C-alpha positions in Angstrom: 11.7 -218.2 56.8 14.4 -220.6 55.9 14.6 -219.0 52.5 15.2 -215.6 54.2 17.9 -217.0 56.4 19.7 -218.3 53.5 19.5 -215.3 51.6 20.9 -213.4 54.5 23.9 -215.8 54.9 24.6 -215.5 51.1 24.6 -211.9 51.3 27.0 -211.9 54.2 29.5 -214.2 52.3 29.3 -211.8 49.3 30.0 -208.9 51.5 32.9 -210.7 53.2 34.3 -211.6 49.9 34.1 -208.1 48.5 35.7 -206.9 51.8 38.7 -209.3 51.4 39.0 -208.3 47.8 39.1 -204.7 48.7 41.6 -205.2 51.4 43.9 -207.3 49.2 43.5 -204.6 46.4 44.6 -202.0 48.7 47.8 -203.9 50.0 48.8 -204.3 46.2 48.2 -200.7 45.6 50.3 -199.6 48.7 52.9 -202.2 47.9 53.2 -200.9 44.4 53.2 -197.3 45.5 55.8 -198.1 48.1 57.9 -200.0 45.5 57.6 -197.2 43.0 58.4 -194.7 45.7 61.5 -196.8 46.7 62.5 -197.1 43.1 62.1 -193.4 42.5 64.0 -192.6 45.7 66.7 -194.9 44.7 66.9 -193.5 41.2 66.6 -189.9 42.5 69.5 -190.7 44.9 71.7 -192.3 42.2 71.2 -189.3 40.0 72.2 -186.9 42.7 75.3 -189.1 43.5 76.1 -188.9 39.7 75.4 -185.3 39.4 77.7 -184.7 42.4 80.5 -186.8 40.9 80.1 -185.2 37.4 79.9 -181.7 39.1 83.1 -182.5 41.0 84.8 -183.5 37.9 83.7 -180.6 36.0 85.0 -178.6 39.0 88.3 -180.2 38.7 88.3 -179.6 34.8 87.5 -176.0 35.6 90.3 -175.7 38.1 92.4 -177.3 35.4 91.1 -174.9 32.8 91.6 -172.1 35.5 95.3 -173.3 35.8 95.6 -173.1 32.1 94.0 -169.7 32.2 96.4 -168.8 34.7 99.1 -170.0 32.6 97.8 -168.0 29.9 97.8 -165.0 32.2 101.4 -165.5 32.8 101.8 -165.8 29.0 100.0 -162.5 28.7 102.2 -160.9 31.2 105.2 -162.3 29.3 103.7 -160.8 26.1 103.0 -157.5 28.0 106.6 -157.6 29.2 107.6 -158.3 25.7 105.4 -155.4 24.6 107.3 -153.3 27.1 110.6 -154.4 25.7 109.3 -153.8 22.3 108.2 -150.4 23.4 111.6 -149.8 24.8 112.9 -151.4 21.7 110.9 -148.7 20.0 112.9 -146.1 22.0 116.3 -147.6 21.3 119.2 -145.5 20.4 119.0 -144.5 16.7 122.0 -144.3 14.4 124.0 -141.0 14.5 123.2 -138.7 11.6 126.0 -137.3 9.5 124.6 -133.7 10.1 125.2 -134.4 14.1 128.6 -135.6 13.7 132.0 -133.6 13.7 134.3 -135.7 11.6 138.1 -135.3 11.0 141.0 -137.3 9.8 144.6 -137.5 11.0 147.7 -139.4 10.4 148.4 -142.1 13.0 150.9 -144.3 11.4 152.7 -146.3 14.2 156.0 -146.5 12.1 157.4 -146.0 8.6 156.0 -149.2 7.2 152.4 -149.3 8.3 150.1 -146.4 7.3 147.1 -145.6 9.3 144.7 -142.9 9.3 142.3 -142.4 12.2 138.9 -140.8 11.4 137.3 -139.4 14.4 133.4 -138.6 14.8 132.3 -136.7 17.5 128.6 -136.5 18.5 127.6 -132.9 18.6 123.8 -133.7 18.7 121.6 -133.4 21.7 120.8 -137.1 22.0 122.7 -140.3 22.3 123.1 -142.2 19.1 124.9 -145.4 17.7 127.9 -145.3 15.3 128.2 -149.1 15.3 129.6 -150.8 12.2 131.5 -149.9 9.0 131.7 -146.5 7.6 131.6 -146.1 3.8 134.9 -144.8 2.6 136.1 -143.5 -0.8 139.6 -142.1 -1.4 139.6 -139.3 -4.2 142.8 -138.9 -6.3 144.1 -135.9 -7.8 142.9 -136.9 -11.1 139.4 -136.5 -9.8 138.6 -140.3 -9.7 137.5 -141.9 -6.5 137.9 -145.5 -5.4 135.8 -147.4 -2.8 137.8 -148.9 0.1 137.4 -152.4 1.2 136.5 -153.7 4.7 139.2 -155.2 6.8 138.6 -158.6 8.6 137.2 -157.4 11.9 133.8 -157.7 13.7 132.0 -154.6 14.6 131.8 -153.4 18.2 128.8 -151.6 19.8 129.7 -148.1 19.6 127.1 -145.8 21.4 127.9 -142.1 21.6 126.4 -139.7 24.1 126.3 -136.0 23.2 130.2 -135.1 23.3 131.6 -138.6 22.8 133.9 -139.6 20.1 134.1 -142.9 17.9 137.2 -143.6 15.9 137.6 -145.9 12.7 140.9 -146.6 10.9 142.2 -146.8 7.5 145.1 -149.1 7.2 147.6 -149.6 4.4 151.3 -150.3 3.6 153.5 -147.2 3.2 155.5 -147.0 -0.1 158.9 -145.6 0.9 160.3 -145.9 -2.6 159.0 -142.6 -3.8 157.5 -144.2 -6.8 153.9 -144.4 -5.5 151.2 -144.1 -8.2 148.7 -143.1 -5.7 148.1 -139.4 -5.2 145.1 -139.0 -2.6 143.6 -135.7 -2.1 140.4 -136.5 -0.1 138.6 -139.0 2.0 134.8 -139.2 1.4 133.2 -140.7 4.5 129.7 -141.9 4.9 129.1 -142.7 8.7 127.6 -146.2 9.5 124.0 -146.7 8.4 124.0 -143.3 6.9 123.6 -142.0 3.3 124.9 -138.5 3.6 128.6 -138.2 3.1 131.4 -135.5 4.2 134.6 -134.9 2.2 137.8 -134.7 4.3 141.1 -133.6 3.4 143.8 -136.5 3.0 146.3 -135.9 6.0 149.4 -134.0 4.5 151.6 -136.0 6.9 150.4 -139.5 5.9 152.8 -141.7 4.1 152.4 -142.6 0.5 150.2 -145.7 -0.4 152.0 -148.8 -1.6 150.1 -150.4 -4.4 146.6 -149.3 -5.5 143.7 -147.9 -3.4 142.3 -151.4 -3.3 145.1 -152.3 -0.9 143.6 -149.9 1.7 141.3 -151.3 4.2 138.8 -149.6 6.6 138.0 -151.2 10.1 134.9 -150.8 12.3 134.1 -148.0 14.6 135.1 -148.1 18.2 135.1 -145.8 21.2 138.1 -143.9 22.3 137.6 -144.9 25.9 
């Protein structure tokens, strides 16, 4: 009887111990779980915060990039404008062709000492053209030789001719009044600026004699008559 009671008490003690152990283990597990959950939550929160911060920074960079892109767009517009200018540049006025010009030479000496011949070019074509620059000029002598004329010290002026407009350039020299001039010009060979085709004009009969050689005659750039 005594033995049975002792056995029962012992059994109760073991059960109580087991019960306490089980409770303690459960608390540890819950605590561990709670700690892990807390750590996981904290880590997740921190990652989201970092992600938001990085996302914001990337958005800023994207905006900055967008700004660059927008700048690029402006550059593209500028290039397009340049393209437009180039296009209109492609449609710029072309140089007058010899075949479209009516060319004539006339004596225009202001006095008995200064010889000047005006050579007029009229645009008889159907489109506007440019006669800007120096014409090529050779003077042909009665002995059938020709001499190129040098350019005078002057800057070319823009000379644009609409249909019917005229441009003039001059030959200048000193008149020989002695009657002993060795020059006997018969023709003026003219090549308009930026052209390769020439026309042969008669030397104006009223023009004074050239003093010195043909190398002393100078040609000046074209200009409009307006």
